VEXDREN-2710 file (C-alpha; in Angstrom, 1 decimal):
% VEXDREN-2710
k/r/px/py/pz
1/MET/102.2/109.5/131.7
2/LEU/100.6/108.6/135.0
3/LYS/97.1/109.1/133.6
4/PHE/97.6/106.4/131.0
5/ILE/99.1/104.0/133.6
6/PHE/96.0/104.6/135.9
7/MET/93.8/104.0/132.9
8/LEU/95.4/100.6/132.3
9/LEU/95.2/99.8/136.0
10/PHE/91.5/100.5/136.1
11/LEU/91.0/98.4/133.0
12/ILE/92.1/95.3/134.8
13/PRO/89.0/94.9/137.0
14/LEU/86.9/95.7/134.0
15/GLY/88.3/92.7/132.2
16/PHE/86.8/90.5/134.9
17/SER/83.3/91.8/134.5
18/LYS/80.8/90.0/132.3
19/ASN/80.6/90.7/128.6
20/SER/83.4/93.3/128.6
21/TRP/85.5/91.9/125.8
22/TRP/84.7/94.4/123.1
23/LEU/84.5/97.3/125.7
24/VAL/88.1/96.7/126.8
25/GLN/89.2/96.5/123.1
26/SER/87.4/99.8/122.3
27/LEU/88.9/101.5/125.3
28/LEU/92.4/100.4/124.3
29/PHE/91.9/101.9/120.9
30/PHE/90.5/105.0/122.6
31/MET/93.6/105.1/124.8
32/GLY/95.8/105.0/121.7
33/PHE/93.8/107.8/120.1
34/LEU/94.3/109.9/123.3
35/PHE/98.0/109.1/123.4
36/MET/98.4/110.4/119.8
37/PHE/97.5/113.8/121.0
38/ILE/100.6/114.0/123.1
39/LEU/102.6/115.3/120.1
40/VAL/106.2/114.5/120.5
41/ILE/108.2/116.0/117.7
42/PHE/111.3/117.1/119.4
43/PRO/114.4/114.9/119.9
44/PHE/114.7/115.8/123.6
45/PRO/112.5/114.1/126.3
46/SER/109.2/115.7/127.1
47/TYR/106.4/115.0/129.6
48/VAL/109.0/114.2/132.2
49/GLY/107.4/112.9/135.4
50/TYR/108.8/110.9/138.3
51/ASN/110.6/108.0/136.6
52/PHE/108.7/108.4/133.3
53/PHE/109.3/110.5/130.1
54/VAL/108.5/110.3/126.4
55/ASP/110.7/111.1/123.4
56/VAL/110.1/110.3/119.8
57/LEU/111.7/106.8/120.1
58/SER/109.4/105.7/123.0
59/TYR/106.4/107.6/121.6
60/GLY/106.2/105.4/118.4
61/LEU/106.8/102.2/120.3
62/ILE/104.2/102.9/122.9
63/ILE/101.6/103.7/120.2
64/LEU/102.6/100.4/118.5
65/SER/102.1/98.5/121.8
66/ILE/98.6/99.9/122.4
67/TRP/97.7/99.3/118.8
68/VAL/98.9/95.7/118.7
69/CYS/97.3/94.9/122.1
70/GLY/93.9/96.2/120.8
71/LEU/94.3/94.0/117.6
72/MET/95.3/91.0/119.8
73/ILE/91.9/91.1/121.5
74/MET/90.2/91.5/118.1
75/ALA/92.1/88.5/116.7
76/SER/91.5/86.2/119.7
77/GLU/87.7/86.2/119.4
78/SER/87.7/82.4/119.6
79/VAL/88.7/82.7/123.3
80/LYS/85.5/84.6/123.9
81/ARG/83.4/82.4/121.6
82/PHE/84.4/79.2/123.5
83/TYR/84.4/80.9/126.9
84/TYR/88.0/79.9/127.4
85/TYR/88.9/81.9/130.5
86/GLU/88.3/85.2/128.7
87/ASP/88.5/87.3/131.8
88/GLY/92.0/85.9/132.7
89/PHE/93.0/86.5/129.1
90/LEU/91.9/90.1/129.1
91/CYS/93.7/90.7/132.4
92/LEU/97.0/89.3/131.0
93/VAL/96.8/91.4/127.8
94/ILE/96.2/94.6/129.9
95/LEU/98.9/93.7/132.3
96/LEU/101.3/93.1/129.5
97/LEU/100.5/96.4/127.9
98/LEU/101.0/98.1/131.3
99/PHE/104.5/96.6/131.6
100/LEU/105.4/97.5/128.0
101/PHE/104.1/101.1/128.5
102/CYS/106.3/101.4/131.6
103/THR/109.3/99.8/129.8
104/PHE/109.2/102.3/126.9
105/SER/108.6/105.3/129.0
106/SER/111.1/104.6/131.9
107/SER/113.7/107.3/132.4
108/SER/115.9/105.2/134.7
109/LEU/117.9/102.2/133.5
110/PHE/116.9/100.2/136.5
111/SER/113.2/100.6/136.1
112/PHE/113.6/99.9/132.4
113/TYR/115.3/96.6/133.4
114/LEU/112.6/95.8/135.9
115/PHE/109.7/96.2/133.4
116/PHE/111.7/94.6/130.6
117/GLU/111.9/91.5/132.7
118/ALA/108.3/91.8/134.0
119/SER/106.9/91.7/130.4
120/LEU/108.2/88.1/130.2
121/ILE/105.7/86.9/132.8
122/PRO/102.3/87.7/131.0
123/THR/103.9/86.4/127.7
124/LEU/104.8/83.2/129.4
125/LEU/101.3/82.7/130.8
126/LEU/99.7/83.5/127.5
127/ILE/101.9/80.8/125.7
128/MET/101.4/78.2/128.5
129/GLY/97.7/78.9/129.1
130/TRP/96.3/79.5/125.7
131/GLY/98.8/77.7/123.4
132/TYR/97.9/74.9/121.1
133/GLN/100.2/71.9/121.6
134/PRO/101.6/70.2/124.7
135/GLU/105.1/71.3/123.5
136/ARG/104.1/74.8/124.7
137/LEU/105.6/74.1/128.1
138/GLN/109.0/73.4/126.6
139/ALA/108.7/76.5/124.4
140/GLY/107.9/78.6/127.6
141/ILE/110.9/77.2/129.4
142/TYR/113.1/78.0/126.3
143/LEU/111.8/81.6/126.3
144/LEU/112.3/82.0/130.1
145/PHE/115.8/80.7/130.3
146/TYR/117.2/82.4/127.2
147/THR/115.9/85.7/128.4
148/LEU/116.8/85.4/132.0
149/LEU/120.3/84.0/131.5
150/GLY/121.0/86.9/129.1
151/SER/119.7/89.6/131.3
152/LEU/121.4/88.7/134.6
153/PRO/124.8/90.1/133.5
154/LEU/122.8/93.3/132.5
155/LEU/121.6/93.6/136.1
156/VAL/125.1/93.2/137.5
157/SER/126.5/95.8/135.2
158/LEU/123.7/98.2/136.1
159/LEU/124.5/97.8/139.8
160/TRP/128.2/98.4/139.0
161/ILE/127.4/101.6/137.1
162/TYR/125.2/102.8/139.9
163/GLY/127.9/102.2/142.4
164/PHE/130.4/104.0/140.2
165/TYR/128.4/107.0/139.0
166/GLY/125.6/107.3/141.5
167/THR/122.8/107.5/138.9
168/LEU/121.0/105.4/136.3
169/TYR/119.0/108.1/134.6
170/PHE/119.2/108.2/130.8
171/MET/119.5/111.9/130.7
172/PHE/122.6/112.0/132.8
173/MET/124.3/109.0/131.1
174/GLU/124.7/110.2/127.5
175/ASP/128.2/111.7/128.0
176/ILE/129.6/108.7/129.8
177/GLY/131.9/106.5/127.8
178/PHE/132.7/103.1/129.2
179/THR/136.0/101.5/128.5
180/SER/135.5/98.0/130.0
181/SER/134.7/95.4/127.4
182/LEU/133.1/93.2/130.0
183/VAL/130.5/95.9/130.8
184/TYR/130.0/96.3/127.1
185/LEU/129.2/92.6/126.6
186/SER/127.0/92.3/129.7
187/MET/125.0/95.4/128.8
188/ILE/124.1/94.3/125.2
189/LEU/123.8/90.5/125.6
190/ALA/120.2/90.7/127.0
191/PHE/119.1/92.8/124.1
192/LEU/120.9/90.7/121.5
193/ILE/118.9/87.7/122.8
194/LYS/115.7/89.6/122.8
195/THR/116.1/91.0/119.3
196/PRO/117.0/88.0/118.5
197/MET/120.4/87.8/116.9
198/PHE/121.3/84.7/114.9
199/LEU/122.9/82.0/117.2
200/VAL/120.7/83.1/120.2
201/HIS/117.4/83.0/118.2
202/LEU/116.3/79.4/118.9
203/TRP/113.7/80.4/121.5
204/LEU/111.8/82.5/119.0
205/PRO/110.5/79.9/116.4
206/SER/109.4/77.5/119.2
207/ALA/107.7/80.2/121.2
208/HIS/105.9/81.4/118.0
209/VAL/104.8/78.0/116.9
210/GLU/103.3/77.1/120.3
211/ALA/101.8/80.5/121.2
212/PRO/98.2/81.4/120.5
213/VAL/97.6/84.1/117.9
214/SER/97.6/86.8/120.5
215/GLY/101.0/85.6/121.9
216/SER/102.5/85.5/118.4
217/MET/101.2/89.0/117.6
218/ILE/102.6/90.6/120.7
219/LEU/105.8/88.7/120.5
220/ALA/106.5/89.7/116.9
221/GLY/104.9/93.1/117.1
222/VAL/106.3/94.5/120.3
223/LEU/108.5/92.2/122.4
224/LEU/111.2/91.8/119.8
225/LYS/111.4/95.6/119.7
226/LEU/112.4/95.7/123.3
227/GLY/115.8/94.4/122.2
228/GLY/116.3/97.1/119.6
229/TYR/114.9/99.8/121.9
230/GLY/117.3/98.8/124.7
231/LEU/120.3/98.8/122.3
232/LEU/119.4/102.3/120.9
233/ARG/119.3/103.6/124.5
234/VAL/122.4/101.7/125.8
235/TYR/124.7/102.5/122.8
236/LEU/124.8/106.2/123.7
237/MET/127.1/105.1/126.6
238/LEU/129.1/102.6/124.6
239/ILE/130.1/104.5/121.5
240/SER/133.9/104.0/121.6
241/LEU/133.6/100.3/122.5
242/GLY/130.9/99.9/119.9
243/MET/133.3/101.2/117.2
244/SER/135.8/98.6/118.2
245/PHE/133.7/95.4/118.7
246/ASN/130.6/95.8/116.6
247/PHE/132.0/94.2/113.5
248/ILE/131.5/90.8/115.2
249/TRP/127.7/91.3/115.7
250/ILE/127.3/92.8/112.2
251/GLY/129.0/89.8/110.7
252/ILE/126.9/87.3/112.7
253/SER/123.7/89.2/111.8
254/LEU/124.3/89.4/108.1
255/ILE/125.5/85.8/107.7
256/GLY/122.8/84.6/110.0
257/GLY/120.2/86.5/108.0
258/PHE/121.2/84.7/104.9
259/LEU/121.2/81.3/106.6
260/VAL/117.8/81.8/108.2
261/SER/116.5/82.9/104.8
262/LEU/117.5/79.5/103.4
263/MET/115.8/77.9/106.4
264/CYS/112.6/79.8/105.6
265/LEU/112.5/78.2/102.1
266/ARG/112.1/74.7/103.6
267/GLN/109.6/75.4/106.3
268/MET/106.3/73.6/106.1
269/ASP/104.6/75.3/109.1
270/LEU/103.2/78.7/108.2
271/LYS/103.9/80.2/111.6
272/ALA/107.5/78.9/111.7
273/LEU/108.1/80.5/108.3
274/ILE/106.8/83.9/109.5
275/ALA/108.8/83.5/112.7
276/TYR/112.1/82.8/110.9
277/SER/111.4/85.7/108.6
278/SER/111.3/87.9/111.7
279/VAL/114.8/86.7/112.6
280/VAL/116.0/87.9/109.2
281/HIS/114.3/91.3/109.4
282/MET/115.5/92.0/113.0
283/GLY/119.0/90.7/112.0
284/MET/119.1/93.5/109.3
285/ALA/117.9/96.1/111.8
286/LEU/120.6/94.9/114.3
287/GLY/123.3/95.1/111.6
288/GLY/122.3/98.7/110.7
289/LEU/122.1/99.7/114.4
290/MET/125.6/98.3/115.1
291/THR/127.2/100.4/112.4
292/MET/126.7/103.3/114.9
293/THR/125.8/105.8/112.0
294/GLY/123.0/108.2/111.9
295/TRP/121.4/106.3/109.0
296/GLY/121.6/103.0/110.9
297/PHE/120.1/104.4/114.2
298/MET/117.3/106.2/112.4
299/SER/116.3/103.3/110.1
300/THR/116.4/100.7/112.8
301/TYR/113.5/102.5/114.5
302/THR/111.6/102.7/111.2
303/LEU/112.1/99.0/110.5
304/MET/111.0/98.1/114.0
305/ILE/107.7/99.9/113.6
306/ALA/107.2/98.5/110.1
307/HIS/108.1/94.9/111.1
308/GLY/105.8/95.1/114.2
309/LEU/102.7/95.8/112.1
310/CYS/103.6/93.6/109.1
311/SER/104.6/90.5/111.1
312/SER/101.7/90.8/113.5
313/GLY/99.3/91.0/110.4
314/LEU/100.9/87.8/108.9
315/PHE/100.4/85.9/112.2
316/ALA/96.8/87.1/112.3
317/LEU/96.3/85.8/108.7
318/ALA/97.9/82.4/109.5
319/ASN/95.5/82.1/112.4
320/ILE/92.5/82.9/110.2
321/SER/93.5/79.9/108.0
322/TYR/94.2/77.8/111.1
323/GLU/90.7/78.4/112.5
324/ARG/89.1/77.2/109.3
325/LEU/91.4/74.2/108.5
326/GLY/92.7/73.2/111.9
327/SER/96.2/73.0/110.6
328/ARG/99.1/75.3/109.8
329/SER/100.9/72.9/107.5
330/LEU/101.5/74.2/104.0
331/PHE/100.5/70.7/102.7
332/ILE/97.0/71.4/103.9
333/ASN/96.9/75.2/103.4
334/LYS/97.1/74.9/99.7
335/GLY/94.9/76.5/97.1
336/LEU/93.4/78.9/99.6
337/MET/92.5/81.1/96.7
338/ASN/89.7/78.6/96.0
339/PHE/88.8/78.2/99.6
340/MET/88.9/81.8/100.8
341/PRO/89.1/84.0/97.7
342/SER/88.6/87.3/99.5
343/MET/91.6/86.6/101.8
344/ALA/94.0/86.1/98.9
345/MET/94.2/89.9/98.4
346/TRP/95.2/90.3/102.1
347/TRP/97.8/87.6/101.8
348/PHE/99.2/89.4/98.8
349/LEU/99.2/92.9/100.4
350/LEU/100.9/91.7/103.7
351/SER/103.3/89.4/101.8
352/SER/104.4/92.3/99.5
353/SER/105.0/94.5/102.6
354/ASN/107.0/91.7/104.2
355/MET/109.4/91.7/101.3
356/ALA/109.7/95.5/101.4
357/ALA/107.8/96.4/98.3
358/PRO/106.8/100.0/98.0
359/PRO/104.9/101.9/99.4
360/SER/105.3/100.0/102.7
361/LEU/107.3/101.4/105.6
362/ASN/109.5/98.3/105.5
363/LEU/111.0/99.6/102.2
364/MET/111.9/102.9/103.8
365/GLY/113.6/101.2/106.8
366/GLU/115.5/98.8/104.6
367/ILE/116.8/101.5/102.3
368/GLY/118.2/103.3/105.2
369/LEU/119.7/100.1/106.6
370/LEU/121.3/99.2/103.3
371/ASN/122.7/102.7/103.2
372/SER/124.3/102.4/106.6
373/LEU/125.7/99.0/106.1
374/VAL/127.2/99.7/102.6
375/MET/128.6/102.9/104.0
376/TRP/130.2/100.9/106.8
377/SER/131.8/98.4/104.5
378/GLY/131.4/97.7/100.8
379/LEU/131.8/93.9/101.4
380/SER/128.5/93.8/103.3
381/MET/126.9/94.4/99.9
382/ILE/127.3/90.7/99.0
383/MET/125.3/89.5/102.0
384/LEU/122.7/92.2/101.7
385/MET/122.1/91.2/98.1
386/LEU/121.6/87.6/99.1
387/ILE/119.3/88.6/102.0
388/SER/117.2/90.9/99.8
389/PHE/116.9/88.2/97.1
390/PHE/116.0/85.4/99.4
391/SER/113.6/87.4/101.5
392/ALA/111.6/88.0/98.3
393/ALA/112.0/84.3/97.5
394/TYR/110.6/82.9/100.7
395/THR/107.8/85.4/100.8
396/LEU/106.7/84.5/97.3
397/TYR/107.1/80.8/98.3
398/MET/104.8/81.4/101.2
399/TYR/102.2/83.3/99.1
400/SER/102.2/81.1/96.0
401/TYR/102.4/77.8/97.9
402/SER/99.4/78.7/100.2
403/GLN/97.2/80.5/97.6
404/HIS/97.8/78.4/94.4
405/GLY/97.9/74.7/93.7
406/SER/95.3/72.0/94.0
407/ILE/93.1/72.5/97.1
408/TYR/93.3/69.9/99.9
409/SER/90.9/67.1/99.1
410/GLY/89.0/67.3/102.4
411/LEU/87.9/70.9/101.7
412/TYR/85.1/70.8/99.1
413/SER/83.7/74.1/100.3
414/CYS/84.2/77.9/100.2
415/SER/84.6/80.2/103.2
416/MET/84.2/83.9/103.7
417/GLY/86.0/85.9/106.3
418/TYR/84.1/87.8/109.1
419/THR/83.9/91.6/109.0
420/ARG/86.1/91.5/112.2
421/GLU/88.9/89.7/110.3
422/TYR/88.9/92.2/107.4
423/LEU/89.0/95.1/109.8
424/LEU/91.8/93.4/111.8
425/LEU/93.9/93.1/108.6
426/LEU/93.0/96.6/107.4
427/LEU/94.2/98.0/110.7
428/HIS/97.5/96.2/110.3
429/TRP/98.1/97.1/106.6
430/LEU/96.8/100.7/106.5
431/PRO/99.2/102.3/109.1
432/LEU/102.0/100.3/107.6
433/ASN/101.5/102.0/104.2
434/ILE/100.1/105.3/105.4
435/LEU/103.0/106.1/107.7
436/VAL/105.2/106.4/104.6
437/LEU/103.5/109.7/103.8
438/ARG/105.0/111.1/107.0
439/GLY/108.2/109.2/106.7
440/ASP/110.2/112.1/108.0
441/MET/108.7/111.5/111.4
442/CYS/109.9/107.9/111.4
443/ILE/113.4/108.4/109.9
444/LEU/114.4/111.8/111.3
445/TRP/113.7/111.1/115.0
446/LEU/117.3/111.6/116.1
END
């Protein structure tokens, strides 16, 4: 693990050298390629070093982080084209990847907490430094306060556990069952906010709308997964309490998923629509995880990987339109099939994955989550039917409204995409649909 951390550390000065944009991006993909050779197919931790280890859960999320960070640099080519502090941008992306790598491979709860919080800083700087509107400052403050306020109780409970048990290592904690409901609440609150659960999700749409394309991609692709990853790790210690209290969170997630689906149907901002759809998907993942069943645990991981690729790809697509038209409003982004005919296919492919059409990985994750939730309670079927229907409805609304209709009158022209953009979208869509062929690796990780 240390070799990858050193590789990332040595990439930071490279980001400050002249004309190193594509070199850094190529090296990130190369690093992902090298990491894939660490084959982790056993459920128990391997490659255990001082404070770091990898198991199947962290393996998939680390590869996702490296992949999305490489694609972020590819999508943010306008930063390089306009010489908009590209060295600082590269440095922040590598730093963020370093923190994410350390978060997912931490073997101690305290170092996990430390890096979990540290990943907030580069994200905040990306939003505030490279965002589009002046409201980005407010969005940054929202993000900071929601996350920090939620995670302070987690720090207190970790210190209490350390005082009580004398260790915070994951391997030693699996047999511990806590009985204090206060510890239960304080340990999962930070992750519920990060996931984000309905009622504490308000920071997400504002952060997405104000963030640059790279900020949106990493936020949707990886940072939301920190919440799910933390819950999967922490719930091993909270099984008995989880069985008692989880119905609250499942109820909020399912009802919230339905309400947010309705909100998606009246969004006029492309980015806001994709951001709210993230809340719906992660709400389903959260509901499945909270059932504490094998199906739920395993499918949550699958949906996290699938949503990371799919949502990131949709934000990249929205940005491609934004760079041409200067607006993300659906009033102006109409009739894009006339304006960018070759992009309509990518819109269709990623939209169909977003509403869990086969053969995408989203479908596999959602089938498992439906299984776990219906197994937990037959009543949840009502909400699940509504969520499934409306998720198809708002995705079709987004696709048909943006691609069809009369073209905006100021656009009497036709535009092609760059090869870079087609490659960017292919690298989102292909893993999302190829991973289904090895679905056993994604589902049966427990």
